KENU-418921 format. One record per residue (C-alpha): residue in one letter; residue number from 1; z, y, x; chain. Coordinates in steps of 0.25 Angstrom, whole numbers, padded with zeros to 4 digits. Layout:
<sites>
site r A, k NUM, zz Z, yy Y, xx X, c A
...
</sites>
This chain:
<sites>
site r M, k 1, zz 0294, yy 0488, xx 0460, c A
site r K, k 2, zz 0297, yy 0475, xx 0453, c A
site r D, k 3, zz 0292, yy 0462, xx 0459, c A
site r T, k 4, zz 0282, yy 0456, xx 0449, c A
site r S, k 5, zz 0276, yy 0445, xx 0459, c A
site r Q, k 6, zz 0285, yy 0435, xx 0453, c A
site r E, k 7, zz 0289, yy 0431, xx 0439, c A
site r Q, k 8, zz 0300, yy 0440, xx 0434, c A
site r I, k 9, zz 0313, yy 0435, xx 0428, c A
site r R, k 10, zz 0312, yy 0438, xx 0413, c A
site r V, k 11, zz 0325, yy 0444, xx 0408, c A
site r W, k 12, zz 0329, yy 0446, xx 0393, c A
site r L, k 13, zz 0340, yy 0456, xx 0389, c A
site r V, k 14, zz 0349, yy 0454, xx 0377, c A
site r E, k 15, zz 0357, yy 0467, xx 0375, c A
site r D, k 16, zz 0359, yy 0476, xx 0363, c A
site r N, k 17, zz 0363, yy 0488, xx 0371, c A
site r A, k 18, zz 0350, yy 0496, xx 0373, c A
site r L, k 19, zz 0354, yy 0505, xx 0384, c A
site r F, k 20, zz 0359, yy 0493, xx 0393, c A
site r S, k 21, zz 0348, yy 0484, xx 0389, c A
site r T, k 22, zz 0338, yy 0495, xx 0394, c A
site r S, k 23, zz 0345, yy 0496, xx 0407, c A
site r V, k 24, zz 0346, yy 0481, xx 0409, c A
site r E, k 25, zz 0331, yy 0480, xx 0406, c A
site r R, k 26, zz 0327, yy 0491, xx 0416, c A
site r V, k 27, zz 0335, yy 0485, xx 0427, c A
site r V, k 28, zz 0330, yy 0471, xx 0425, c A
site r N, k 29, zz 0316, yy 0476, xx 0425, c A
site r S, k 30, zz 0318, yy 0484, xx 0437, c A
site r L, k 31, zz 0322, yy 0471, xx 0445, c A
site r D, k 32, zz 0312, yy 0463, xx 0453, c A
site r G, k 33, zz 0308, yy 0450, xx 0446, c A
site r M, k 34, zz 0315, yy 0453, xx 0433, c A
site r H, k 35, zz 0309, yy 0458, xx 0419, c A
site r C, k 36, zz 0317, yy 0460, xx 0406, c A
site r N, k 37, zz 0307, yy 0456, xx 0396, c A
site r G, k 38, zz 0316, yy 0455, xx 0384, c A
site r R, k 39, zz 0327, yy 0464, xx 0378, c A
site r F, k 40, zz 0335, yy 0460, xx 0366, c A
site r T, k 41, zz 0346, yy 0466, xx 0358, c A
site r S, k 42, zz 0351, yy 0453, xx 0352, c A
site r V, k 43, zz 0351, yy 0438, xx 0356, c A
site r E, k 44, zz 0344, yy 0436, xx 0343, c A
site r A, k 45, zz 0332, yy 0444, xx 0347, c A
site r A, k 46, zz 0332, yy 0437, xx 0361, c A
site r F, k 47, zz 0332, yy 0423, xx 0354, c A
site r A, k 48, zz 0320, yy 0427, xx 0345, c A
site r A, k 49, zz 0313, yy 0432, xx 0358, c A
site r L, k 50, zz 0315, yy 0418, xx 0364, c A
site r G, k 51, zz 0306, yy 0412, xx 0353, c A
site r D, k 52, zz 0294, yy 0421, xx 0358, c A
site r E, k 53, zz 0296, yy 0423, xx 0373, c A
site r A, k 54, zz 0299, yy 0415, xx 0385, c A
site r A, k 55, zz 0314, yy 0415, xx 0388, c A
site r P, k 56, zz 0318, yy 0424, xx 0400, c A
site r Q, k 57, zz 0324, yy 0419, xx 0412, c A
site r V, k 58, zz 0336, yy 0428, xx 0410, c A
site r I, k 59, zz 0343, yy 0434, xx 0398, c A
site r L, k 60, zz 0353, yy 0445, xx 0399, c A
site r L, k 61, zz 0362, yy 0444, xx 0387, c A
site r D, k 62, zz 0372, yy 0453, xx 0381, c A
site r V, k 63, zz 0385, yy 0448, xx 0374, c A
site r Q, k 64, zz 0387, yy 0458, xx 0363, c A
site r L, k 65, zz 0375, yy 0458, xx 0355, c A
site r P, k 66, zz 0371, yy 0460, xx 0340, c A
site r G, k 67, zz 0370, yy 0447, xx 0333, c A
site r E, k 68, zz 0373, yy 0435, xx 0342, c A
site r D, k 69, zz 0381, yy 0438, xx 0355, c A
site r G, k 70, zz 0376, yy 0435, xx 0368, c A
site r I, k 71, zz 0386, yy 0424, xx 0372, c A
site r T, k 72, zz 0384, yy 0416, xx 0359, c A
site r A, k 73, zz 0369, yy 0418, xx 0361, c A
site r L, k 74, zz 0369, yy 0411, xx 0375, c A
site r A, k 75, zz 0368, yy 0397, xx 0368, c A
site r T, k 76, zz 0355, yy 0401, xx 0361, c A
site r F, k 77, zz 0349, yy 0407, xx 0374, c A
site r R, k 78, zz 0353, yy 0394, xx 0381, c A
site r E, k 79, zz 0346, yy 0386, xx 0371, c A
site r R, k 80, zz 0333, yy 0395, xx 0369, c A
site r A, k 81, zz 0332, yy 0400, xx 0383, c A
site r P, k 82, zz 0338, yy 0389, xx 0392, c A
site r E, k 83, zz 0331, yy 0394, xx 0405, c A
site r S, k 84, zz 0336, yy 0408, xx 0403, c A
site r Q, k 85, zz 0348, yy 0413, xx 0411, c A
site r V, k 86, zz 0357, yy 0421, xx 0402, c A
site r I, k 87, zz 0366, yy 0432, xx 0408, c A
site r I, k 88, zz 0376, yy 0438, xx 0399, c A
site r L, k 89, zz 0376, yy 0453, xx 0401, c A
site r T, k 90, zz 0388, yy 0460, xx 0394, c A
site r V, k 91, zz 0399, yy 0471, xx 0394, c A
site r F, k 92, zz 0409, yy 0460, xx 0391, c A
site r D, k 93, zz 0418, yy 0454, xx 0402, c A
site r D, k 94, zz 0426, yy 0446, xx 0393, c A
site r A, k 95, zz 0430, yy 0433, xx 0399, c A
site r D, k 96, zz 0428, yy 0425, xx 0386, c A
site r K, k 97, zz 0414, yy 0430, xx 0384, c A
site r I, k 98, zz 0410, yy 0428, xx 0399, c A
site r F, k 99, zz 0415, yy 0413, xx 0398, c A
site r R, k 100, zz 0408, yy 0411, xx 0385, c A
site r A, k 101, zz 0395, yy 0416, xx 0391, c A
site r V, k 102, zz 0396, yy 0408, xx 0403, c A
site r C, k 103, zz 0399, yy 0395, xx 0395, c A
site r A, k 104, zz 0388, yy 0398, xx 0386, c A
site r G, k 105, zz 0378, yy 0398, xx 0397, c A
site r A, k 106, zz 0377, yy 0412, xx 0402, c A
site r S, k 107, zz 0370, yy 0412, xx 0416, c A
site r G, k 108, zz 0378, yy 0425, xx 0420, c A
site r Y, k 109, zz 0387, yy 0436, xx 0414, c A
site r V, k 110, zz 0385, yy 0450, xx 0419, c A
site r L, k 111, zz 0393, yy 0462, xx 0414, c A
site r K, k 112, zz 0385, yy 0474, xx 0410, c A
site r S, k 113, zz 0396, yy 0483, xx 0417, c A
site r S, k 114, zz 0392, yy 0476, xx 0430, c A
site r G, k 115, zz 0379, yy 0484, xx 0430, c A
site r I, k 116, zz 0365, yy 0482, xx 0426, c A
site r D, k 117, zz 0360, yy 0480, xx 0441, c A
site r Q, k 118, zz 0368, yy 0467, xx 0441, c A
site r I, k 119, zz 0359, yy 0461, xx 0430, c A
site r G, k 120, zz 0348, yy 0459, xx 0439, c A
site r D, k 121, zz 0357, yy 0452, xx 0449, c A
site r A, k 122, zz 0362, yy 0443, xx 0438, c A
site r I, k 123, zz 0348, yy 0439, xx 0434, c A
site r R, k 124, zz 0344, yy 0435, xx 0448, c A
site r Q, k 125, zz 0357, yy 0427, xx 0449, c A
site r V, k 126, zz 0354, yy 0419, xx 0436, c A
site r M, k 127, zz 0340, yy 0416, xx 0441, c A
site r A, k 128, zz 0345, yy 0411, xx 0454, c A
site r G, k 129, zz 0354, yy 0402, xx 0447, c A
site r G, k 130, zz 0367, yy 0410, xx 0447, c A
site r A, k 131, zz 0377, yy 0415, xx 0436, c A
site r P, k 132, zz 0379, yy 0430, xx 0438, c A
site r M, k 133, zz 0392, yy 0436, xx 0434, c A
site r T, k 134, zz 0398, yy 0448, xx 0438, c A
site r P, k 135, zz 0411, yy 0446, xx 0446, c A
site r E, k 136, zz 0419, yy 0451, xx 0434, c A
site r V, k 137, zz 0413, yy 0441, xx 0425, c A
site r A, k 138, zz 0414, yy 0429, xx 0435, c A
site r K, k 139, zz 0429, yy 0432, xx 0436, c A
site r K, k 140, zz 0430, yy 0431, xx 0421, c A
site r V, k 141, zz 0422, yy 0418, xx 0421, c A
site r L, k 142, zz 0431, yy 0412, xx 0431, c A
site r G, k 143, zz 0443, yy 0416, xx 0424, c A
site r A, k 144, zz 0438, yy 0410, xx 0411, c A
site r F, k 145, zz 0436, yy 0397, xx 0418, c A
site r T, k 146, zz 0449, yy 0397, xx 0425, c A
site r R, k 147, zz 0456, yy 0398, xx 0411, c A
site r L, k 148, zz 0449, yy 0386, xx 0406, c A
site r E, k 149, zz 0457, yy 0374, xx 0402, c A
site r P, k 150, zz 0456, yy 0362, xx 0413, c A
site r A, k 151, zz 0445, yy 0352, xx 0409, c A
site r P, k 152, zz 0450, yy 0339, xx 0404, c A
site r D, k 153, zz 0450, yy 0327, xx 0413, c A
site r N, k 154, zz 0440, yy 0320, xx 0404, c A
site r H, k 155, zz 0430, yy 0331, xx 0404, c A
site r R, k 156, zz 0416, yy 0327, xx 0403, c A
site r D, k 157, zz 0409, yy 0321, xx 0415, c A
site r Y, k 158, zz 0395, yy 0328, xx 0416, c A
site r H, k 159, zz 0391, yy 0319, xx 0428, c A
site r L, k 160, zz 0389, yy 0330, xx 0437, c A
site r T, k 161, zz 0386, yy 0326, xx 0452, c A
site r G, k 162, zz 0394, yy 0331, xx 0463, c A
site r R, k 163, zz 0382, yy 0340, xx 0467, c A
site r E, k 164, zz 0381, yy 0346, xx 0453, c A
site r R, k 165, zz 0396, yy 0349, xx 0453, c A
site r D, k 166, zz 0395, yy 0356, xx 0467, c A
site r I, k 167, zz 0384, yy 0364, xx 0461, c A
site r L, k 168, zz 0392, yy 0368, xx 0449, c A
site r R, k 169, zz 0404, yy 0372, xx 0458, c A
site r L, k 170, zz 0395, yy 0381, xx 0466, c A
site r M, k 171, zz 0389, yy 0387, xx 0454, c A
site r A, k 172, zz 0403, yy 0390, xx 0449, c A
site r D, k 173, zz 0405, yy 0397, xx 0462, c A
site r G, k 174, zz 0394, yy 0406, xx 0459, c A
site r L, k 175, zz 0383, yy 0401, xx 0468, c A
site r L, k 176, zz 0368, yy 0402, xx 0465, c A
site r K, k 177, zz 0359, yy 0390, xx 0466, c A
site r K, k 178, zz 0354, yy 0394, xx 0480, c A
site r E, k 179, zz 0368, yy 0395, xx 0485, c A
site r I, k 180, zz 0373, yy 0382, xx 0479, c A
site r G, k 181, zz 0361, yy 0375, xx 0486, c A
site r E, k 182, zz 0364, yy 0381, xx 0499, c A
site r Q, k 183, zz 0379, yy 0377, xx 0498, c A
site r L, k 184, zz 0375, yy 0363, xx 0494, c A
site r G, k 185, zz 0363, yy 0361, xx 0503, c A
site r L, k 186, zz 0354, yy 0360, xx 0491, c A
site r S, k 187, zz 0341, yy 0367, xx 0487, c A
site r V, k 188, zz 0341, yy 0377, xx 0475, c A
site r H, k 189, zz 0332, yy 0367, xx 0468, c A
site r T, k 190, zz 0342, yy 0356, xx 0470, c A
site r V, k 191, zz 0353, yy 0364, xx 0465, c A
site r S, k 192, zz 0345, yy 0368, xx 0452, c A
site r T, k 193, zz 0342, yy 0353, xx 0450, c A
site r H, k 194, zz 0357, yy 0350, xx 0450, c A
site r L, k 195, zz 0360, yy 0362, xx 0441, c A
site r R, k 196, zz 0350, yy 0357, xx 0431, c A
site r A, k 197, zz 0358, yy 0343, xx 0431, c A
site r V, k 198, zz 0371, yy 0351, xx 0429, c A
site r Y, k 199, zz 0366, yy 0359, xx 0418, c A
site r E, k 200, zz 0361, yy 0346, xx 0411, c A
site r K, k 201, zz 0374, yy 0338, xx 0413, c A
site r L, k 202, zz 0383, yy 0350, xx 0409, c A
site r H, k 203, zz 0374, yy 0354, xx 0397, c A
site r V, k 204, zz 0373, yy 0368, xx 0402, c A
site r S, k 205, zz 0361, yy 0377, xx 0405, c A
site r T, k 206, zz 0366, yy 0388, xx 0415, c A
site r N, k 207, zz 0374, yy 0389, xx 0428, c A
site r T, k 208, zz 0386, yy 0396, xx 0421, c A
site r G, k 209, zz 0386, yy 0386, xx 0410, c A
site r A, k 210, zz 0387, yy 0374, xx 0420, c A
site r V, k 211, zz 0398, yy 0381, xx 0428, c A
site r A, k 212, zz 0406, yy 0385, xx 0415, c A
site r K, k 213, zz 0405, yy 0370, xx 0410, c A
site r A, k 214, zz 0409, yy 0364, xx 0424, c A
site r L, k 215, zz 0421, yy 0373, xx 0425, c A
site r R, k 216, zz 0425, yy 0372, xx 0410, c A
site r E, k 217, zz 0425, yy 0357, xx 0411, c A
site r G, k 218, zz 0431, yy 0355, xx 0425, c A
site r I, k 219, zz 0418, yy 0349, xx 0431, c A
site r I, k 220, zz 0419, yy 0358, xx 0444, c A
</sites>
C-alpha cells in the first residue's frame, strides 16, 4: 500500500508511445511517495498545462516527440518550470544527444532500455540532489567531455570560492548533497546554500548544467 502520510512527489510524463507511457505511469503510481498526475504526448501540450496547473517536481521527458523535440524543449521547461527536475527518458544513446541534453540543463538521462523500474530510482535521485544516469550514459557523457577542446587560458572568471569548486568537483564525481556534506564536514543545508551561489555565478539552474559548464570551461 502506498504511503499517503506525506506530500507525494508530483510527476509529469511527456511521452507519445501509449504503451510505454501507460507502463511508466503505472510504475510511478505504485511507488511510495510518488504520483503521476500529468501525461502528455507532446511538449506543446505540457507547456499549455503549465499555464493552468502547478508545475510538477519531476518531468520525465522523451526526446523524439511529435512537434518540438525534448532536448530543444528543455530551455522552455527551464524558463516556465525552473523548480522542476527534468529527466530525459529515451531510447537514444547517441553521445551527441546526451551531451546536448546535459548542457541544456537536463537533471538526468535514463535509457528506456535500462528498465522501467529504474525510473523510480532516478526520480528519488534528482529529488535528493543527484543527477541520475545509467552507467552506459555516464560513460558516453564522460567521453564527450574528454573530447572537448581545452579551455583558453583567459576563460571567464566566475569568482567561485574554493569551497564552491570543491563541491563542483564532488558533484562531477557523482556524489549527492548528503555525501558531499559528509566528505566536506558540512550540513546538507550548507551544501545547498553553496550550490545556489554556484548556480547564480555560472548562470545555470541544475547540477548537471553546473558540472557541464565547469568541465567545459576548465573551472574544475
